[in-house]
PyMOL CGO cylinders between C-alpha atoms (Angstrom):
from pymol import cmd
from pymol.cgo import CYLINDER

trace = [
    CYLINDER, -7.29, 13.79, 4.81, -6.01, 16.14, 1.93, 0.3, 1, 1, 1, 1, 1, 1,
    CYLINDER, -6.01, 16.14, 1.93, -3.21, 15.74, -0.13, 0.3, 1, 1, 1, 1, 1, 1,
    CYLINDER, -3.21, 15.74, -0.13, -0.54, 17.73, 1.65, 0.3, 1, 1, 1, 1, 1, 1,
    CYLINDER, -0.54, 17.73, 1.65, -1.05, 15.67, 4.83, 0.3, 1, 1, 1, 1, 1, 1,
    CYLINDER, -1.05, 15.67, 4.83, -0.79, 12.39, 2.37, 0.3, 1, 1, 1, 1, 1, 1,
    CYLINDER, -0.79, 12.39, 2.37, 2.33, 13.82, 1.05, 0.3, 1, 1, 1, 1, 1, 1,
    CYLINDER, 2.33, 13.82, 1.05, 3.69, 14.39, 4.54, 0.3, 1, 1, 1, 1, 1, 1,
    CYLINDER, 3.69, 14.39, 4.54, 3.03, 10.57, 5.75, 0.3, 1, 1, 1, 1, 1, 1,
    CYLINDER, 3.03, 10.57, 5.75, 6.16, 8.25, 5.80, 0.3, 1, 1, 1, 1, 1, 1,
    CYLINDER, 6.16, 8.25, 5.80, 4.25, 5.24, 5.89, 0.3, 1, 1, 1, 1, 1, 1,
    CYLINDER, 4.25, 5.24, 5.89, 2.60, 3.72, 2.89, 0.3, 1, 1, 1, 1, 1, 1,
    CYLINDER, 2.60, 3.72, 2.89, -1.24, 4.19, 2.61, 0.3, 1, 1, 1, 1, 1, 1,
    CYLINDER, -1.24, 4.19, 2.61, -1.72, 0.53, 1.17, 0.3, 1, 1, 1, 1, 1, 1,
    CYLINDER, -1.72, 0.53, 1.17, -3.22, -2.13, 3.64, 0.3, 1, 1, 1, 1, 1, 1,
    CYLINDER, -3.22, -2.13, 3.64, -2.21, -5.64, 2.77, 0.3, 1, 1, 1, 1, 1, 1,
    CYLINDER, -2.21, -5.64, 2.77, -4.80, -8.18, 2.77, 0.3, 1, 1, 1, 1, 1, 1,
    CYLINDER, -4.80, -8.18, 2.77, -2.95, -11.20, 5.26, 0.3, 1, 1, 1, 1, 1, 1,
    CYLINDER, -2.95, -11.20, 5.26, -5.46, -13.97, 3.89, 0.3, 1, 1, 1, 1, 1, 1,
    CYLINDER, -5.46, -13.97, 3.89, -3.90, -13.41, 0.49, 0.3, 1, 1, 1, 1, 1, 1,
    CYLINDER, -3.90, -13.41, 0.49, -0.64, -15.17, 2.41, 0.3, 1, 1, 1, 1, 1, 1,
    CYLINDER, -0.64, -15.17, 2.41, -2.28, -18.68, 1.70, 0.3, 1, 1, 1, 1, 1, 1,
    CYLINDER, -2.28, -18.68, 1.70, -1.42, -18.44, -2.14, 0.3, 1, 1, 1, 1, 1, 1,
    CYLINDER, -1.42, -18.44, -2.14, 2.25, -17.30, -1.30, 0.3, 1, 1, 1, 1, 1, 1,
    CYLINDER, 2.25, -17.30, -1.30, 3.66, -21.21, -1.18, 0.3, 1, 1, 1, 1, 1, 1,
    CYLINDER, 3.66, -21.21, -1.18, 1.00, -22.40, -4.11, 0.3, 1, 1, 1, 1, 1, 1,
    CYLINDER, 1.00, -22.40, -4.11, 2.37, -22.72, -7.78, 0.3, 1, 1, 1, 1, 1, 1,
    CYLINDER, 2.37, -22.72, -7.78, -0.54, -20.72, -9.55, 0.3, 1, 1, 1, 1, 1, 1,
    CYLINDER, -0.54, -20.72, -9.55, 0.99, -21.23, -13.12, 0.3, 1, 1, 1, 1, 1, 1,
    CYLINDER, 0.99, -21.23, -13.12, 2.78, -24.54, -12.40, 0.3, 1, 1, 1, 1, 1, 1,
    CYLINDER, 2.78, -24.54, -12.40, 1.43, -26.15, -15.95, 0.3, 1, 1, 1, 1, 1, 1,
    CYLINDER, 1.43, -26.15, -15.95, 3.32, -22.93, -17.85, 0.3, 1, 1, 1, 1, 1, 1,
    CYLINDER, 3.32, -22.93, -17.85, 6.19, -23.10, -15.46, 0.3, 1, 1, 1, 1, 1, 1,
    CYLINDER, 6.19, -23.10, -15.46, 6.31, -27.05, -16.66, 0.3, 1, 1, 1, 1, 1, 1,
    CYLINDER, 6.31, -27.05, -16.66, 5.80, -26.36, -20.29, 0.3, 1, 1, 1, 1, 1, 1,
    CYLINDER, 5.80, -26.36, -20.29, 8.83, -23.78, -19.95, 0.3, 1, 1, 1, 1, 1, 1,
    CYLINDER, 8.83, -23.78, -19.95, 11.04, -26.01, -18.05, 0.3, 1, 1, 1, 1, 1, 1,
    CYLINDER, 11.04, -26.01, -18.05, 10.79, -28.64, -20.98, 0.3, 1, 1, 1, 1, 1, 1,
    CYLINDER, 10.79, -28.64, -20.98, 11.19, -26.20, -23.59, 0.3, 1, 1, 1, 1, 1, 1,
    CYLINDER, 11.19, -26.20, -23.59, 14.57, -25.11, -22.00, 0.3, 1, 1, 1, 1, 1, 1,
    CYLINDER, 14.57, -25.11, -22.00, 15.71, -28.33, -21.52, 0.3, 1, 1, 1, 1, 1, 1,
    CYLINDER, 15.71, -28.33, -21.52, 15.17, -29.57, -25.04, 0.3, 1, 1, 1, 1, 1, 1,
    CYLINDER, 15.17, -29.57, -25.04, 15.90, -26.07, -26.99, 0.3, 1, 1, 1, 1, 1, 1,
    CYLINDER, 15.90, -26.07, -26.99, 17.85, -24.24, -24.36, 0.3, 1, 1, 1, 1, 1, 1,
    CYLINDER, 17.85, -24.24, -24.36, 18.72, -21.15, -24.14, 0.3, 1, 1, 1, 1, 1, 1,
    CYLINDER, 18.72, -21.15, -24.14, 19.21, -18.48, -27.44, 0.3, 1, 1, 1, 1, 1, 1,
    CYLINDER, 19.21, -18.48, -27.44, 22.51, -17.69, -28.41, 0.3, 1, 1, 1, 1, 1, 1,
    CYLINDER, 22.51, -17.69, -28.41, 24.15, -14.27, -27.41, 0.3, 1, 1, 1, 1, 1, 1,
    CYLINDER, 24.15, -14.27, -27.41, 24.59, -12.17, -30.10, 0.3, 1, 1, 1, 1, 1, 1,
    CYLINDER, 24.59, -12.17, -30.10, 26.91, -10.02, -28.46, 0.3, 1, 1, 1, 1, 1, 1,
    CYLINDER, 26.91, -10.02, -28.46, 29.77, -12.89, -28.33, 0.3, 1, 1, 1, 1, 1, 1,
    CYLINDER, 29.77, -12.89, -28.33, 29.36, -13.34, -32.30, 0.3, 1, 1, 1, 1, 1, 1,
]
cmd.load_cgo(trace, "trace")
């Protein structure tokens, strides 16, 4: 395939590996998510400087 043929294609050329679907529902960085949620619970969201 040359560049012109690739440019004329309407479908993407990327092939997705279906074996990765098993990771879709797994919490990959659950410790970081828990830490961020705890910080939001204790400290809260930052104040909006545009309302001041």
